[in-house]
PASEBA-1860 file (N, C-alpha, C; in nm, 3 decimals):
! residues 213
1> XXXXXXXX> 0.401/-2.133/6.604/0.453/-2.028/6.575/0.536/-1.983/6.470 ~ 0.652/-2.105/6.496/0.729/-2.093/6.380/0.678/-2.166/6.257 ~ 0.583/-2.296/6.236/0.542/-2.283/6.113/0.431/-2.159/6.039 ~ 0.389/-2.114/6.150/0.365/-1.949/6.064/0.412/-1.861/6.049 ~ 0.528/-1.848/6.108/0.615/-1.774/6.038/0.670/-1.773/5.882 ~ 0.727/-1.882/5.887/0.744/-1.968/5.766/0.661/-1.984/5.699 ~ 0.494/-1.972/5.686/0.449/-1.982/5.579/0.433/-1.837/5.516 ~ 0.400/-1.754/5.643/0.451/-1.557/5.582/0.539/-1.566/5.477
9> XXXXXXXX> 0.576/-1.605/5.524/0.745/-1.541/5.444/0.752/-1.680/5.306 ~ 0.680/-1.758/5.286/0.687/-1.842/5.156/0.570/-1.752/5.096 ~ 0.505/-1.691/5.132/0.373/-1.659/5.094/0.433/-1.475/5.027 ~ 0.467/-1.446/5.075/0.592/-1.331/5.052/0.684/-1.316/4.948 ~ 0.712/-1.463/4.985/0.825/-1.480/4.832/0.766/-1.486/4.688 ~ 0.660/-1.594/4.725/0.620/-1.628/4.609/0.526/-1.439/4.548 ~ 0.472/-1.388/4.627/0.406/-1.240/4.583/0.528/-1.188/4.503 ~ 0.669/-1.165/4.506/0.801/-1.092/4.520/0.879/-1.180/4.408
17> XXXXXXXX> 0.797/-1.313/4.331/0.905/-1.382/4.315/0.901/-1.322/4.101 ~ 0.798/-1.215/4.079/0.798/-1.201/3.959/0.783/-1.287/3.856 ~ 0.838/-1.262/3.690/0.789/-1.306/3.585/0.901/-1.366/3.540 ~ 0.895/-1.529/3.470/1.028/-1.598/3.445/1.088/-1.559/3.309 ~ 1.164/-1.511/3.263/1.217/-1.535/3.147/1.129/-1.611/2.992 ~ 1.097/-1.715/2.981/0.994/-1.765/2.965/0.878/-1.697/2.938 ~ 0.817/-1.646/3.029/0.717/-1.619/3.044/0.722/-1.440/2.969 ~ 0.832/-1.399/3.037/0.848/-1.246/2.920/0.828/-1.288/2.787
25> XXXXXXXX> 0.950/-1.398/2.708/0.953/-1.428/2.572/0.815/-1.446/2.544 ~ 0.695/-1.536/2.626/0.569/-1.505/2.529/0.515/-1.459/2.493 ~ 0.487/-1.339/2.594/0.455/-1.204/2.687/0.458/-1.151/2.519 ~ 0.614/-1.119/2.475/0.660/-1.045/2.371/0.641/-1.134/2.230 ~ 0.614/-1.228/2.227/0.590/-1.351/2.104/0.475/-1.283/2.052 ~ 0.366/-1.274/2.206/0.228/-1.246/2.129/0.203/-1.122/2.053 ~ 0.286/-1.015/2.162/0.215/-0.853/2.141/0.300/-0.854/2.034 ~ 0.411/-0.909/1.951/0.487/-0.909/1.806/0.386/-0.950/1.697
33> XXXXXXXX> 0.323/-1.098/1.737/0.216/-1.114/1.612/0.110/-1.043/1.623 ~ 0.048/-0.979/1.736/-0.052/-0.906/1.736/-0.015/-0.758/1.668 ~ 0.085/-0.717/1.665/0.132/-0.549/1.616/0.141/-0.581/1.509 ~ 0.244/-0.728/1.414/0.195/-0.723/1.262/0.115/-0.758/1.216 ~ -0.022/-0.757/1.270/-0.157/-0.806/1.195/-0.196/-0.670/1.208 ~ -0.200/-0.578/1.298/-0.216/-0.447/1.289/-0.189/-0.389/1.163 ~ -0.023/-0.375/1.234/0.060/-0.295/1.069/0.001/-0.329/0.926 ~ -0.030/-0.495/0.884/-0.042/-0.555/0.769/-0.188/-0.488/0.727
41> XXXXXXXX> -0.277/-0.505/0.814/-0.441/-0.440/0.807/-0.389/-0.266/0.759 ~ -0.340/-0.195/0.851/-0.330/-0.079/0.823/-0.255/-0.054/0.668 ~ -0.176/-0.102/0.675/-0.113/-0.137/0.537/-0.227/-0.151/0.424 ~ -0.304/-0.234/0.432/-0.422/-0.268/0.347/-0.498/-0.166/0.340 ~ -0.551/-0.065/0.461/-0.651/-0.002/0.426/-0.557/0.113/0.372 ~ -0.476/0.173/0.384/-0.374/0.282/0.323/-0.394/0.233/0.150 ~ -0.386/0.158/0.140/-0.382/0.138/-0.013/-0.476/0.116/-0.092 ~ -0.572/0.059/-0.005/-0.736/0.041/-0.032/-0.760/0.170/-0.109
49> XXXXXXXX> -0.767/0.316/0.038/-0.797/0.448/-0.007/-0.739/0.483/-0.112 ~ -0.558/0.441/-0.063/-0.535/0.556/-0.231/-0.546/0.494/-0.343 ~ -0.605/0.345/-0.401/-0.635/0.307/-0.458/-0.753/0.332/-0.539 ~ -0.904/0.377/-0.440/-1.018/0.435/-0.471/-0.977/0.584/-0.501 ~ -0.900/0.669/-0.421/-0.896/0.780/-0.493/-0.859/0.791/-0.575 ~ -0.767/0.708/-0.658/-0.682/0.733/-0.793/-0.772/0.662/-0.910 ~ -0.864/0.593/-0.840/-1.027/0.540/-0.941/-1.124/0.655/-0.978 ~ -1.158/0.727/-0.859/-1.204/0.867/-0.874/-1.191/0.945/-0.921
57> XXXXXXXX> -1.026/0.996/-0.951/-0.998/1.089/-0.966/-0.987/1.063/-1.158 ~ -0.944/0.908/-1.165/-0.997/0.879/-1.320/-1.092/0.893/-1.401 ~ -1.187/0.870/-1.286/-1.353/0.859/-1.326/-1.380/0.974/-1.367 ~ -1.308/1.120/-1.264/-1.337/1.229/-1.323/-1.281/1.293/-1.451 ~ -1.180/1.275/-1.395/-1.114/1.294/-1.572/-1.170/1.225/-1.719 ~ -1.211/1.114/-1.694/-1.262/1.030/-1.843/-1.425/1.134/-1.873 ~ -1.479/1.159/-1.737/-1.638/1.256/-1.778/-1.591/1.390/-1.781 ~ -1.485/1.424/-1.763/-1.444/1.528/-1.791/-1.395/1.569/-1.958
65> XXXXXXXX> -1.351/1.412/-2.042/-1.331/1.426/-2.175/-1.429/1.400/-2.230 ~ -1.550/1.348/-2.176/-1.680/1.358/-2.265/-1.715/1.445/-2.258 ~ -1.763/1.550/-2.149/-1.797/1.712/-2.156/-1.691/1.761/-2.282 ~ -1.605/1.737/-2.277/-1.521/1.808/-2.363/-1.564/1.759/-2.516 ~ -1.566/1.648/-2.524/-1.616/1.626/-2.714/-1.706/1.659/-2.737 ~ -1.812/1.671/-2.640/-1.993/1.723/-2.619/-1.998/1.863/-2.652 ~ -1.869/1.935/-2.605/-1.855/2.066/-2.621/-1.822/2.068/-2.782 ~ -1.701/2.011/-2.794/-1.718/2.054/-2.950/-1.768/1.964/-3.042
73> XXXXXXXX> -1.876/1.931/-3.016/-1.977/1.915/-3.115/-2.077/2.058/-3.128 ~ -2.032/2.117/-3.049/-2.087/2.298/-3.073/-2.055/2.353/-3.195 ~ -1.921/2.276/-3.270/-1.872/2.385/-3.390/-1.919/2.258/-3.525 ~ -2.007/2.157/-3.465/-2.023/2.092/-3.574/-2.122/2.117/-3.592 ~ -2.186/2.184/-3.739/-2.338/2.272/-3.728/-2.385/2.218/-3.884 ~ -2.340/2.129/-3.969/-2.375/2.078/-4.078/-2.377/1.948/-4.152 ~ -2.458/1.878/-4.177/-2.547/1.960/-4.270/-2.677/2.017/-4.208 ~ -2.752/2.112/-4.226/-2.864/2.189/-4.139/-2.976/2.209/-4.314
81> XXXXXXXX> -3.094/2.261/-4.243/-3.213/2.279/-4.334/-3.126/2.394/-4.440 ~ -3.055/2.484/-4.402/-2.983/2.601/-4.490/-2.871/2.518/-4.589 ~ -2.773/2.417/-4.549/-2.678/2.357/-4.615/-2.720/2.234/-4.534 ~ -2.795/2.158/-4.657/-2.796/2.015/-4.677/-2.689/1.926/-4.721 ~ -2.592/2.008/-4.773/-2.525/1.896/-4.882/-2.395/1.898/-4.821 ~ -2.327/1.941/-4.679/-2.219/1.959/-4.650/-2.161/1.948/-4.540 ~ -2.118/1.888/-4.464/-2.078/1.822/-4.350/-1.934/1.890/-4.264 ~ -1.931/2.006/-4.158/-1.865/2.081/-4.132/-1.756/2.033/-4.011
89> XXXXXXXX> -1.718/1.889/-4.028/-1.677/1.837/-3.902/-1.516/1.876/-3.854 ~ -1.468/1.903/-4.000/-1.345/1.965/-4.023/-1.317/2.101/-3.909 ~ -1.425/2.193/-3.876/-1.388/2.261/-3.740/-1.401/2.246/-3.663 ~ -1.431/2.099/-3.610/-1.402/2.090/-3.449/-1.247/2.052/-3.456 ~ -1.229/2.036/-3.290/-1.132/2.014/-3.235/-1.051/1.823/-3.234 ~ -1.156/1.761/-3.215/-1.149/1.652/-3.167/-1.209/1.557/-3.276 ~ -1.419/1.596/-3.273/-1.495/1.494/-3.356/-1.444/1.485/-3.499 ~ -1.365/1.562/-3.588/-1.273/1.543/-3.685/-1.240/1.402/-3.700
97> XXXXXXXX> -1.213/1.337/-3.596/-1.123/1.220/-3.587/-1.194/1.070/-3.572 ~ -1.308/1.156/-3.624/-1.406/0.999/-3.635/-1.379/0.883/-3.704 ~ -1.334/0.779/-3.702/-1.327/0.630/-3.796/-1.197/0.671/-3.838 ~ -1.074/0.716/-3.697/-0.966/0.758/-3.809/-0.924/0.606/-3.738 ~ -0.841/0.543/-3.830/-0.766/0.429/-3.800/-0.679/0.409/-3.698 ~ -0.709/0.370/-3.555/-0.595/0.330/-3.474/-0.611/0.175/-3.450 ~ -0.522/0.153/-3.347/-0.529/-0.049/-3.326/-0.658/-0.040/-3.217 ~ -0.691/0.040/-3.139/-0.772/0.054/-3.059/-0.844/0.165/-3.050
105> XXXXXXXX> -0.806/0.247/-2.966/-0.807/0.372/-2.923/-0.702/0.491/-2.983 ~ -0.732/0.590/-2.956/-0.651/0.658/-3.085/-0.586/0.746/-2.945 ~ -0.475/0.799/-2.977/-0.363/0.875/-2.885/-0.442/1.043/-2.950 ~ -0.441/1.138/-2.815/-0.491/1.256/-2.822/-0.353/1.392/-2.843 ~ -0.359/1.446/-2.954/-0.217/1.546/-2.958/-0.233/1.620/-2.811 ~ -0.051/1.617/-2.783/-0.083/1.727/-2.692/-0.065/1.854/-2.698 ~ -0.138/1.951/-2.605/-0.139/2.089/-2.652/-0.002/2.132/-2.582 ~ 0.071/2.283/-2.687/0.144/2.372/-2.563/0.060/2.462/-2.489
113> XXXXXXXX> 0.142/2.495/-2.356/0.166/2.555/-2.284/0.071/2.703/-2.329 ~ -0.048/2.724/-2.277/-0.095/2.676/-2.184/-0.227/2.554/-2.195 ~ -0.250/2.464/-2.129/-0.361/2.341/-2.202/-0.438/2.297/-2.144 ~ -0.474/2.385/-2.042/-0.575/2.398/-1.939/-0.704/2.378/-2.047 ~ -0.791/2.231/-2.027/-0.885/2.220/-2.077/-0.858/2.144/-2.263 ~ -0.792/2.120/-2.251/-0.684/2.064/-2.390/-0.653/1.973/-2.377 ~ -0.568/1.921/-2.286/-0.478/1.819/-2.298/-0.546/1.699/-2.242 ~ -0.487/1.571/-2.246/-0.475/1.412/-2.251/-0.420/1.375/-2.128
121> XXXXXXXX> -0.334/1.486/-2.092/-0.249/1.417/-1.975/-0.288/1.502/-1.857 ~ -0.266/1.472/-1.743/-0.270/1.548/-1.642/-0.177/1.442/-1.469 ~ -0.167/1.569/-1.398/-0.075/1.503/-1.276/-0.215/1.469/-1.183 ~ -0.151/1.444/-1.087/-0.193/1.378/-0.983/-0.340/1.436/-0.885 ~ -0.327/1.569/-0.941/-0.455/1.624/-0.859/-0.520/1.676/-0.966 ~ -0.546/1.596/-1.118/-0.615/1.615/-1.193/-0.625/1.700/-1.324 ~ -0.518/1.817/-1.269/-0.473/1.934/-1.401/-0.397/1.912/-1.505 ~ -0.440/1.963/-1.619/-0.386/1.947/-1.769/-0.266/2.005/-1.715
129> XXXXXXXX> -0.212/1.910/-1.824/-0.026/1.892/-1.838/-0.015/1.908/-2.015 ~ 0.121/2.038/-2.043/0.148/2.065/-2.174/0.227/1.973/-2.237 ~ 0.244/1.987/-2.376/0.333/1.895/-2.426/0.459/1.907/-2.398 ~ 0.459/1.780/-2.391/0.623/1.783/-2.314/0.690/1.714/-2.154 ~ 0.581/1.766/-2.100/0.558/1.676/-1.990/0.576/1.555/-1.947 ~ 0.694/1.547/-1.823/0.715/1.366/-1.809/0.656/1.375/-1.656 ~ 0.586/1.439/-1.629/0.486/1.436/-1.474/0.353/1.382/-1.466 ~ 0.337/1.312/-1.649/0.146/1.233/-1.632/0.123/1.158/-1.553
137> XXXXXXXX> 0.031/1.151/-1.449/0.004/1.028/-1.374/-0.128/0.983/-1.468 ~ -0.211/1.037/-1.533/-0.304/1.005/-1.618/-0.311/1.039/-1.735 ~ -0.330/0.944/-1.801/-0.333/0.967/-1.951/-0.446/0.936/-2.049 ~ -0.523/1.005/-2.178/-0.693/1.025/-2.207/-0.652/0.934/-2.353 ~ -0.742/0.856/-2.379/-0.691/0.774/-2.521/-0.885/0.834/-2.573 ~ -0.942/0.843/-2.704/-1.034/0.814/-2.703/-1.108/0.786/-2.846 ~ -1.212/0.720/-2.938/-1.243/0.640/-3.031/-1.383/0.718/-3.076 ~ -1.386/0.747/-3.181/-1.472/0.793/-3.253/-1.530/0.724/-3.372
145> XXXXXXXX> -1.700/0.682/-3.392/-1.687/0.607/-3.447/-1.832/0.619/-3.504 ~ -1.919/0.659/-3.615/-2.027/0.665/-3.649/-2.143/0.544/-3.611 ~ -2.214/0.618/-3.572/-2.359/0.545/-3.553/-2.484/0.517/-3.635 ~ -2.479/0.689/-3.697/-2.576/0.718/-3.828/-2.463/0.848/-3.862 ~ -2.432/0.807/-3.975/-2.363/0.886/-4.026/-2.452/1.008/-4.099 ~ -2.394/1.152/-4.130/-2.514/1.270/-4.152/-2.558/1.285/-4.285 ~ -2.677/1.215/-4.296/-2.766/1.217/-4.409/-2.784/1.063/-4.429 ~ -2.782/0.985/-4.374/-2.781/0.817/-4.399/-2.950/0.804/-4.379
153> XXXXXXXX> -2.999/0.737/-4.501/-3.119/0.706/-4.469/-3.221/0.771/-4.607 ~ -3.329/0.705/-4.590/-3.403/0.781/-4.768/-3.472/0.886/-4.737 ~ -3.513/0.945/-4.561/-3.550/1.072/-4.531/-3.484/1.161/-4.591 ~ -3.342/1.160/-4.535/-3.227/1.274/-4.573/-3.264/1.369/-4.683 ~ -3.301/1.517/-4.714/-3.175/1.584/-4.570/-3.292/1.627/-4.470 ~ -3.355/1.578/-4.413/-3.467/1.612/-4.345/-3.329/1.607/-4.207 ~ -3.437/1.661/-4.094/-3.364/1.741/-3.944/-3.313/1.621/-3.875 ~ -3.415/1.528/-3.870/-3.389/1.425/-3.812/-3.253/1.295/-3.884
161> XXXXXXXX> -3.224/1.308/-3.959/-3.137/1.280/-4.022/-2.985/1.317/-4.001 ~ -2.988/1.385/-3.870/-2.815/1.422/-3.880/-2.744/1.309/-3.807 ~ -2.622/1.334/-3.810/-2.527/1.230/-3.811/-2.530/1.199/-3.640 ~ -2.478/1.094/-3.617/-2.452/1.016/-3.474/-2.365/0.937/-3.449 ~ -2.273/1.017/-3.342/-2.165/0.940/-3.330/-2.132/0.843/-3.195 ~ -2.066/0.735/-3.225/-2.038/0.701/-3.036/-1.896/0.746/-2.985 ~ -1.890/0.801/-2.910/-1.753/0.855/-2.841/-1.707/0.776/-2.726 ~ -1.624/0.716/-2.729/-1.539/0.641/-2.586/-1.405/0.692/-2.577
169> XXXXXXXX> -1.411/0.708/-2.434/-1.322/0.770/-2.335/-1.204/0.637/-2.303 ~ -1.115/0.649/-2.259/-1.031/0.537/-2.179/-0.903/0.640/-2.075 ~ -0.945/0.619/-1.990/-0.809/0.684/-1.870/-0.717/0.551/-1.854 ~ -0.590/0.588/-1.850/-0.522/0.511/-1.757/-0.397/0.538/-1.689 ~ -0.342/0.492/-1.621/-0.292/0.531/-1.483/-0.218/0.378/-1.452 ~ -0.078/0.402/-1.411/0.007/0.325/-1.341/-0.049/0.268/-1.236 ~ -0.038/0.157/-1.187/-0.069/0.105/-1.070/0.037/0.130/-0.982 ~ -0.008/0.102/-0.800/0.052/0.187/-0.699/0.211/0.122/-0.706
177> XXXXXXXX> 0.228/-0.050/-0.751/0.340/-0.084/-0.746/0.498/-0.047/-0.803 ~ 0.418/0.055/-0.929/0.467/0.072/-1.045/0.507/0.255/-1.072 ~ 0.587/0.304/-1.115/0.623/0.410/-1.153/0.521/0.466/-1.236 ~ 0.481/0.640/-1.202/0.408/0.686/-1.261/0.433/0.709/-1.415 ~ 0.330/0.705/-1.524/0.352/0.736/-1.656/0.431/0.775/-1.720 ~ 0.407/0.947/-1.657/0.549/1.035/-1.687/0.482/1.131/-1.841 ~ 0.527/1.006/-1.916/0.453/1.109/-2.070/0.369/1.004/-2.146 ~ 0.257/1.059/-2.146/0.130/1.027/-2.241/0.187/0.991/-2.437
185> XXXXXXXX> 0.315/0.987/-2.458/0.300/0.953/-2.577/0.337/0.839/-2.601 ~ 0.394/0.760/-2.515/0.394/0.632/-2.548/0.263/0.542/-2.508 ~ 0.168/0.519/-2.567/0.050/0.466/-2.518/0.053/0.304/-2.466 ~ -0.033/0.272/-2.351/0.009/0.159/-2.341/-0.005/0.037/-2.423 ~ 0.070/-0.108/-2.416/0.025/-0.166/-2.525/-0.071/-0.267/-2.524 ~ -0.173/-0.283/-2.663/-0.251/-0.338/-2.693/-0.371/-0.491/-2.629 ~ -0.204/-0.529/-2.619/-0.184/-0.702/-2.572/-0.166/-0.697/-2.449 ~ -0.232/-0.646/-2.378/-0.211/-0.600/-2.250/-0.230/-0.770/-2.153
193> XXXXXXXX> -0.098/-0.785/-2.082/-0.043/-0.918/-2.021/-0.154/-0.968/-1.912 ~ -0.134/-1.065/-1.857/-0.241/-1.095/-1.741/-0.261/-1.041/-1.611 ~ -0.128/-0.955/-1.595/-0.101/-0.903/-1.498/-0.077/-0.746/-1.496 ~ -0.140/-0.667/-1.581/-0.110/-0.561/-1.609/-0.048/-0.411/-1.560 ~ 0.045/-0.393/-1.597/0.109/-0.264/-1.494/0.017/-0.139/-1.500 ~ -0.145/-0.133/-1.603/-0.179/-0.030/-1.565/-0.335/-0.025/-1.539 ~ -0.413/0.039/-1.491/-0.550/0.051/-1.438/-0.653/0.153/-1.529 ~ -0.731/0.072/-1.551/-0.810/0.141/-1.708/-0.910/0.171/-1.639
201> XXXXXXXX> -1.017/0.314/-1.681/-1.136/0.368/-1.668/-1.193/0.421/-1.802 ~ -1.318/0.346/-1.805/-1.370/0.415/-1.956/-1.522/0.481/-1.918 ~ -1.521/0.540/-2.068/-1.654/0.629/-2.072/-1.720/0.649/-2.177 ~ -1.838/0.661/-2.154/-1.903/0.646/-2.325/-2.016/0.720/-2.360 ~ -2.038/0.824/-2.473/-2.185/0.890/-2.501/-2.210/0.885/-2.640 ~ -2.344/0.925/-2.625/-2.312/0.928/-2.835/-2.352/1.110/-2.807 ~ -2.308/1.160/-2.965/-2.299/1.305/-2.958/-2.355/1.347/-3.070 ~ -2.413/1.409/-3.123/-2.491/1.460/-3.212/-2.448/1.612/-3.312
209> XXXXX> -2.498/1.590/-3.426/-2.448/1.756/-3.434/-2.521/1.874/-3.346 ~ -2.508/2.030/-3.354/-2.571/2.135/-3.343/-2.655/2.153/-3.461 ~ -2.748/2.162/-3.429/-2.842/2.199/-3.532/-2.849/2.335/-3.510 ~ -2.839/2.456/-3.621/-2.932/2.583/-3.639/-3.014/2.594/-3.679 ~ -3.108/2.616/-3.612/-3.234/2.613/-3.683/-3.315/2.786/-3.674
END
């Protein structure tokens, strides 16, 4: 009977013993390692999502500027069948810069307020910003080059020999770890270092004059 009583008390003491300090420290270490992994993965997911959002916004801005240049072509109507010996690119806002000498891409003149539909500077929501802004997140540049100058070729002045130009748009914005651009008046350096402080998005199209028939 005495042996059974001692055995019962030993089992009870074993059950009530709890955890040692070493076991608690090991559990806390494993928990900390797991938590650090989750936090690191969450940070990567958040950063990846923000990068994707900013790239999508820059792509939308590039496409918007391509559309602006195409709309600008509606003011370019000569040469045509009635006026075959003149070119009226000077009536356009931006296309008149074709073949303008720039290092690579040309900076666009900042408009006064209101700037809707005219500005090369955009905030984080993709809204046009006026001249003098220091809140720019995205900036736009373009490059315009002739593919076929107006009247080129022996068939001139037939209508199929109207001008055709290549329009390229470049949108640039700061990397997440960098401060926002602020002022688009200072374009990025053309000699980009190995780790550029900017992201770039490009878009291109062909533009021809609007024939009046």
